[in-house]
C-alpha positions in Angstrom: 0.0 0.0 0.0 1.3 3.5 -0.8 2.6 5.3 2.3 2.7 9.1 2.6 5.6 10.5 4.5 5.5 14.2 5.3 6.3 17.0 7.8 3.9 19.9 8.3 5.5 23.1 9.4 4.0 26.1 11.1 6.2 28.6 9.3 5.7 31.6 7.0 6.2 31.0 3.3 8.8 33.8 3.3 10.8 32.2 6.1 10.8 28.8 4.4 11.9 30.2 1.0 14.7 32.2 2.8 15.9 29.1 4.6 16.1 27.3 1.2 18.2 30.2 -0.2 20.4 30.3 2.9 21.4 26.6 2.5 21.7 26.8 -1.3 18.7 24.7 -2.4 17.4 25.9 -5.7 13.6 25.8 -6.0 10.9 26.9 -8.4 7.3 27.8 -7.6 4.3 26.3 -9.4 0.9 27.9 -9.9 -1.4 28.4 -6.9 -4.3 25.9 -6.7 -7.4 26.4 -4.6 -8.4 23.2 -2.9 -11.5 22.4 -0.9 -11.2 19.3 1.2 -14.3 17.8 2.8 -13.7 15.1 5.5 -16.4 12.6 6.3 -17.2 10.3 9.2 -20.0 8.2 10.5 -22.2 9.7 13.3 -20.4 7.5 15.9 -17.0 8.9 14.6 -15.7 5.4 14.0 -13.1 6.6 11.4 -11.8 9.4 13.5 -11.6 7.2 16.6 -9.4 4.8 14.6 -7.2 7.7 13.4 -8.2 7.4 9.8 -9.7 10.0 7.4 -11.9 9.9 4.3 -11.6 13.0 2.2 -13.0 14.4 -1.1 -10.8 17.1 -2.5 -12.1 19.5 -5.2 -9.7 21.7 -7.2 -9.4 22.9 -10.7 -7.8 19.6 -11.4 -11.0 17.8 -10.6 -12.1 15.6 -7.7 -10.0 13.1 -5.8 -11.2 10.6 -3.2 -8.6 9.9 -0.4 -8.4 7.5 2.5 -5.6 8.1 5.0 -4.7 5.4 7.6 -3.5 5.9 11.2 -0.4 8.0 11.6 2.9 7.1 13.0 5.7 9.5 13.8 9.5 9.3 13.5 10.9 12.6 14.7 9.1 15.4 12.9 7.9 13.2 10.0 4.5 11.5 10.0 3.8 8.4 7.9 0.4 6.9 7.0 -1.2 4.8 4.3 -2.7 7.0 1.7 -5.1 5.7 -1.0 -6.4 8.2 -3.5 -7.7 8.6 -7.0 -10.4 10.2 -9.1 -14.0 8.9 -8.8 -14.3 5.7 -10.8 -10.6 4.7 -10.6 -9.3 1.6 -8.9 -7.5 3.8 -6.4 -10.7 5.6 -5.4 -12.4 2.2 -5.1 -9.7 1.1 -2.8 -10.0 4.3 -0.7 -13.7 3.7 -0.3 -13.2 0.1 0.6 -10.6 1.0 3.2 -13.2 3.3 4.8 -15.8 0.4 4.9 -17.8 1.6 1.8 -18.7 -0.2 -1.4 -16.6 0.9 -4.4 -18.6 3.0 -6.9 -18.0 5.6 -9.5 -20.2 8.0 -7.4 -18.3 8.3 -4.1 -20.5 11.1 -2.7 -23.6 9.0 -3.2 -21.9 6.0 -1.5 -20.8 8.2 1.4 -24.3 9.7 1.9 -26.1 6.3 1.6 -23.8 4.8 4.2 -24.7 7.6 6.6 -21.4 9.5 6.7 -21.7 13.2 7.0 -19.2 16.1 6.5 -17.0 16.5 9.6 -14.9 19.5 8.6 -14.1 21.4 5.4 -10.6 22.7 4.8 -10.2 25.5 2.3 -6.7 26.4 1.2 -4.5 27.8 -1.6 -1.6 25.5 -2.3 1.6 26.5 -4.2 3.8 23.5 -5.2 7.5 24.0 -4.7 10.0 21.9 -6.7 13.3 21.3 -4.8 16.2 20.9 -7.1 18.2 17.7 -6.5 15.7 16.2 -4.0 13.0 13.6 -4.3 10.9 15.5 -1.8 8.5 18.2 -2.8 7.1 21.1 -0.8 3.8 22.9 -0.7 3.2 26.4 0.5 -0.3 26.3 2.1 -2.5 29.2 3.1 -5.3 27.6 5.0 -8.5 29.6 5.7 -8.8 30.2 9.5 -5.3 28.9 10.2 -2.8 30.9 8.2 0.5 29.8 6.5 2.0 26.4 6.6 4.6 24.4 4.6 4.3 20.7 3.9 7.3 18.7 2.8 6.5 15.2 1.3 9.1 12.6 0.4 11.2 9.8 1.9 11.3 10.2 5.7 15.1 10.3 5.9 15.3 13.0 3.3 12.6 15.1 4.8 14.3 14.8 8.3 17.6 15.8 6.8 16.1 18.7 5.0 14.4 20.0 8.2 17.8 19.8 10.0 19.6 21.6 7.2 16.9 24.4 7.2 16.9 24.6 11.0 13.1 24.0 11.0 12.7 20.6 12.8 11.2 22.3 15.8 8.5 23.9 13.7 6.8 20.6 12.7 3.2 20.1 13.9 1.6 16.7 14.3 -2.0 17.7 13.7 -3.7 17.7 10.4 -5.5 20.9 9.1 -8.8 19.1 9.7 -7.9 18.5 13.3 -6.8 22.1 13.9 -10.0 23.5 12.4 -12.2 21.0 14.3 -10.5 22.1 17.5 -11.1 25.8 16.7 -14.8 25.0 16.0 -15.2 23.2 19.3 -14.1 26.2 21.4 
């Protein structure tokens, strides 16, 4: 199963880009993309209680269905199974099955008919950052209600090394955007 390895940093975009410059890592910025992520769960919160997430992401690139398994941490890097793909794909079917749903080309209908409801909606603008000479990639995220973050995805050892080189290992946060927004809403 595919495993996502990433570090989420609470750091301004400017500070991150300056740190890349300081250590001599060349980068290029992609085009900003607006993303709306809706996370779903059963009324009894069985997915959340198991540490898993079911998400539908909408952006100009289309719709993607994602299942994320329970997280584990090694230093500042979190790892979790991630199954995702567009509606009707084998990957989307696997994501739905992992969440206990029947695979279908209409995931929103499957979600609604199984009794899942929206748990939280995360709205963000994401700018991809290509890092020269690295397998990892970074994203500059501006999340509505939370502010600026940077996500670095790639092999855990490379992500940890990059955080050390940049002096940002202490800026990693273990929570997801959905968890942060849900906590804000419950106050």
